[in-house]
C-alpha positions in Angstrom: 37.5 0.6 18.6 36.8 -3.0 17.8 38.2 -5.9 19.3 41.1 -5.9 16.7 41.3 -2.2 17.2 40.1 -1.1 13.9 37.4 1.7 13.7 35.1 0.2 11.0 34.7 2.9 8.8 36.2 4.1 5.3 36.3 7.8 4.2 37.7 9.5 1.2 37.5 13.2 0.1 34.4 14.8 -1.3 34.0 18.5 -2.1 37.1 19.3 -0.2 35.9 17.5 2.9 36.4 13.9 4.8 33.6 12.3 4.3 32.6 8.6 5.5 32.0 6.5 2.8 30.9 3.2 4.4 30.8 1.9 8.0 31.1 -1.6 8.5 27.7 -3.4 9.6 30.2 -5.3 12.8 31.7 -1.9 13.4 30.8 -0.4 17.0 30.5 2.7 15.0 28.0 1.5 13.1 24.4 3.5 13.3 26.6 6.3 15.0 28.7 7.0 12.1 26.6 7.6 9.1 27.8 7.0 5.3 27.9 10.9 4.3 28.9 12.5 7.8 31.9 14.6 7.2 34.5 14.4 9.8 35.8 18.1 10.8 38.0 17.1 13.5 39.2 14.7 15.8 39.4 15.4 20.0 41.6 13.1 21.9 41.7 13.6 25.7 39.9 17.0 25.2 42.4 18.5 22.7 40.9 19.3 19.6 42.6 18.5 16.3 41.4 19.6 12.6 41.2 17.4 9.7 41.1 19.0 6.5 42.1 15.9 4.8 42.3 12.2 4.8 46.2 12.6 5.9 45.3 14.5 8.5 42.3 11.7 10.1 45.0 8.9 9.3 47.9 10.8 11.1 45.8 11.5 14.4 44.3 7.8 14.5 47.8 6.3 14.1 49.2 8.3 16.2 46.7 6.9 18.8 47.4 4.9 22.2 46.1 0.9 21.5 43.5 1.9 24.3 42.2 5.2 23.0 38.9 4.8 21.7 38.4 1.2 23.1 35.0 0.4 24.5 34.6 2.5 27.5 37.3 5.1 26.9 35.5 8.6 26.2 38.8 10.1 25.7 38.0 9.8 21.8 35.3 11.7 19.8 35.2 12.7 16.4 33.3 15.8 15.0 31.2 15.5 12.2 28.9 17.8 10.1 25.7 15.4 9.7 23.3 16.3 6.0 19.7 17.0 7.0 19.4 13.1 5.3 22.2 10.5 5.2 22.0 8.1 2.0 22.9 4.7 2.1 26.4 4.3 0.1 25.8 0.5 -0.6 21.9 -0.2 -1.7 21.7 3.4 -3.3 17.7 4.0 -2.7 17.6 4.6 1.2 18.4 7.9 3.1 17.8 8.2 6.7 17.5 11.3 8.6 19.5 12.4 11.6 16.7 11.7 14.2 16.1 8.3 12.9 19.7 7.5 13.2 20.1 8.8 16.5 17.3 6.4 17.3 19.4 3.4 16.4 17.0 2.5 13.2 19.9 2.1 10.8 20.6 -1.5 11.5 16.9 -2.2 10.6 18.0 -1.3 6.8 20.9 -4.3 6.8 18.1 -7.0 6.2 16.4 -5.0 3.1 19.8 -3.4 2.1 21.1 -7.0 1.5 18.2 -8.4 -0.4 17.9 -5.4 -2.5 22.1 -5.1 -3.3 21.8 -8.8 -3.9 19.5 -8.5 -7.2 20.4 -8.8 -10.7 21.6 -5.5 -11.6 19.0 -5.2 -14.1 16.3 -5.0 -11.4 17.9 -2.6 -9.4 17.9 0.3 -12.2 14.6 2.4 -12.9 12.0 2.6 -10.8 12.4 0.4 -7.9 9.5 1.4 -5.5 7.4 -1.7 -5.7 10.6 -3.8 -5.6 11.8 -2.3 -2.2 8.6 -2.2 -0.7 7.6 -5.8 -1.2 11.5 -6.9 0.4 10.5 -4.5 3.1 7.3 -6.2 3.6 9.3 -9.3 3.6 11.9 -8.0 6.1 9.5 -6.9 8.5 7.3 -10.4 8.6 11.1 -11.5 9.5 12.6 -9.1 11.9 9.2 -6.7 12.8 8.5 -3.1 12.1 11.8 -1.0 11.9 9.3 1.6 15.1 6.4 0.9 17.2 5.9 4.7 16.6 4.5 3.9 12.9 1.1 1.5 11.9 2.2 -1.6 11.9 2.8 -3.4 8.3 0.4 -6.4 9.3 -2.7 -3.8 8.9 -2.1 -3.4 4.9 -3.9 -6.6 4.3 -6.8 -5.5 5.6 -7.1 -2.5 3.2 -9.6 -2.8 0.2 -7.8 -4.2 -3.1 -8.8 -3.1 -6.6 -7.4 -5.5 -8.7 -5.9 -4.4 -12.0 -3.6 -5.5 -14.8 0.0 -6.8 -13.6 1.9 -8.2 -16.4 5.5 -8.2 -14.4 3.5 -10.4 -11.4 5.2 -13.6 -11.6 9.0 -11.4 -12.1 8.1 -9.1 -9.1 7.3 -12.4 -7.0 10.1 -13.8 -7.8 12.4 -11.1 -6.9 11.1 -10.5 -4.0 10.8 -14.1 -2.4 7.1 -13.8 -1.9 3.9 -15.5 -3.4 2.1 -14.3 -6.4 -1.0 -13.8 -4.5 0.6 -12.2 -1.7 2.7 -9.6 -4.4 -0.7 -9.3 -6.5 -2.7 -8.1 -3.2 -0.3 -5.6 -1.7 0.2 -3.6 -5.0 -3.7 -3.6 -5.1 -3.8 -2.3 -1.8 -0.9 0.3 -2.3 -2.3 1.4 -5.3 -6.0 1.8 -4.1 -5.4 3.7 -1.0 -1.7 5.8 -1.2 -1.9 9.4 -1.4 0.4 11.5 -3.2 3.1 13.7 -1.0 4.2 16.7 -2.7 7.3 18.7 -2.5 7.3 21.5 -4.8 5.5 18.3 -7.0 5.0 15.2 -6.5 8.1 13.5 -4.3 6.7 10.2 -3.1 3.6 8.3 -2.3 2.5 7.6 1.3 0.1 4.6 2.7 -1.7 5.1 6.3 -3.9 2.1 6.7 -6.3 4.6 9.2 -6.4 6.9 6.3 -7.2 4.3 3.9 -10.6 3.5 6.1 -11.9 6.7 5.2 -14.2 7.1 2.7 -14.5 9.8 -0.2 -16.6 13.0 -1.4 -15.5 15.4 -3.6 -17.4 17.6 -1.4 -15.1 16.7 1.6 -15.9 17.8 5.0 -11.9 17.2 6.0 -8.1 16.9 4.8 -5.4 14.7 5.1 -1.7 16.3 5.1 1.1 14.0 5.7 4.2 16.5 7.2 7.4 16.3 6.9 8.1 14.1 10.0 6.1 11.5 8.0 2.9 11.9 10.3 -0.7 12.5 8.7 -2.6 15.0 10.1 -6.7 14.8 9.5 -8.5 18.0 9.7 -12.1 19.5 9.5 -12.1 21.8 6.4 -16.0 22.7 8.0 -18.0 22.2 11.4 -19.0 18.4 11.2 -22.8 17.2 12.6 -22.9 14.7 15.1 -23.0 11.4 13.3 -22.4 13.0 10.1 -19.5 10.5 8.1 -16.2 12.3 7.9 -14.9 12.1 4.6 -11.7 13.8 2.3 -11.4 13.8 -1.3 -9.3 11.2 -3.1 -8.9 13.6 -6.1 -8.8 17.1 -6.6 -11.7 18.3 -5.5 -11.4 21.5 -7.6 -11.5 19.4 -11.0 -14.2 19.3 -13.4 -16.9 16.1 -12.3 -15.7 14.2 -15.9 -12.1 14.1 -14.6 -12.8 13.4 -11.1 -15.4 10.4 -12.1 -12.4 9.1 -14.8 -9.9 8.7 -12.0 -11.9 7.5 -9.3 -13.0 4.8 -11.3 -10.0 4.0 -13.5 -7.6 4.0 -9.9 -10.1 3.7 -7.0 -12.8 1.3 -8.9 -15.6 3.5 -8.1 -18.1 5.7 -9.2 -18.6 8.5 -6.6 -22.4 9.6 -5.9 -21.6 12.0 -3.6 -24.5 15.1 -3.2 -22.2 17.3 -5.5 -21.4 14.4 -7.8 -25.6 13.7 -8.4 -26.1 17.7 -8.6 -23.3 18.0 -11.3 -24.0 14.7 -13.5 -25.2 16.1 -16.5 -27.1 13.1 -17.2 -29.1 13.3 -13.9 -29.6 16.9 -14.6 -31.4 16.3 -17.8 -33.6 13.6 -16.2 -34.6 16.5 -13.4 -35.1 19.1 -16.0 -37.2 16.6 -17.9 -39.0 15.8 -14.9 -39.8 19.3 -13.9 -40.6 20.3 -17.5 -43.7 17.6 -17.8 -44.8 18.7 -14.5 -45.0 22.2 -15.9 -47.0 20.8 -18.7 -49.6 19.7 -16.6 -49.8 22.6 -14.7 -50.5 24.5 -17.5 -52.8 21.8 -18.4 -54.9 22.4 -15.3 -55.2 25.8 -15.8 -56.4 25.6 -19.4 -60.2 25.7 -20.4 -62.2 22.6 -20.3 -59.7 20.4 -19.9 -60.2 16.5 -20.5 -60.4 15.0 -17.1 -58.9 11.8 -18.0 -55.8 13.2 -20.0 -55.2 15.3 -16.9 -54.8 12.2 -14.6 -52.6 10.1 -17.5 -50.1 13.5 -17.3 -50.2 14.0 -13.7 -49.5 10.4 -13.3 -46.1 10.2 -16.0 -45.0 13.4 -14.4 -45.3 12.0 -10.8 -43.7 8.8 -11.7 -40.8 10.5 -13.5 -40.2 12.8 -10.1 -40.7 9.7 -7.7 -38.0 7.5 -10.4 -35.6 10.7 -10.1 -36.0 11.0 -6.5 -35.5 7.4 -5.7 -32.3 7.3 -7.8 -30.7 10.0 -6.1 -32.0 8.4 -2.4 -30.2 5.2 -3.4 -27.2 7.3 -4.5 -26.8 8.8 -1.5 -26.3 5.4 0.0 -23.8 4.0 -2.2 -21.4 6.6 -2.4 -17.7 6.4 -1.6 -15.8 3.2 -1.1 -16.1 0.2 1.4 -13.4 -1.3 3.2 -13.2 -4.9 4.2 
């Protein structure tokens, strides 16, 4: 109980269960009791009393002695069933898992929740993911990160940012209370480096700075997989030799060459020139075939009877030049594949 003897939470009936619908931020039960918790019974001094309706719960709570539930008193226990994810009943866009709740991380959400809930109604409908990220970024600058077990938000600006058109930049900056340059860079960095999370289809996008530092290949030697706890695992797909750069694919590596190139160019801002793409590029394949055909013509000319020595020299020089140009282009491409980070 609080100093005024109140418990600081609201409950109602949902699906024939007594469910907590809100907890006051000043309540001593805040972050211990979560909105969405289903109250099954109350235990008073070791005696358990079932609560099948709000009236049952009210009767028990009103019948308590003034000292029951006071700080330091453990004679009052509320037994609840908790969902795997408990949604925030205020902003309706946030949910916390039971593990994070048990670590006392819910109070951190109060700042971003209040900021989002105070926005005009029109900005709180539809896809609000960018707005909520910007508000979280701002809350982190003011209050620090919500846990030291994750990558620090201050690392995000170190990622590469590929610019795109942002017609709503001014509006987003105003809503988030940040300057336009900061908002633009954050959006560019997320768009360039975020990965998709699938849960029987696209469920969300996640951003890892350390993964963002890793370059791309359409013939990757590693893969990146986020688990259900939000941890990112990078594992080898084959043996990786000493001094070989670790790379994973930013796109579906089973997609055709043209599709991979289009997504990489439009979304990540570069043309992939990994070994696989150089081999699959139809333009390079045609150049390679033309150079080889010219070489064969020279060889056939060398085998012909009474060839003109000057003509043979000219043909051989042209074939050598074509092959050298192709090899130089492929060698140059190997040194410029992937994307570079700051």
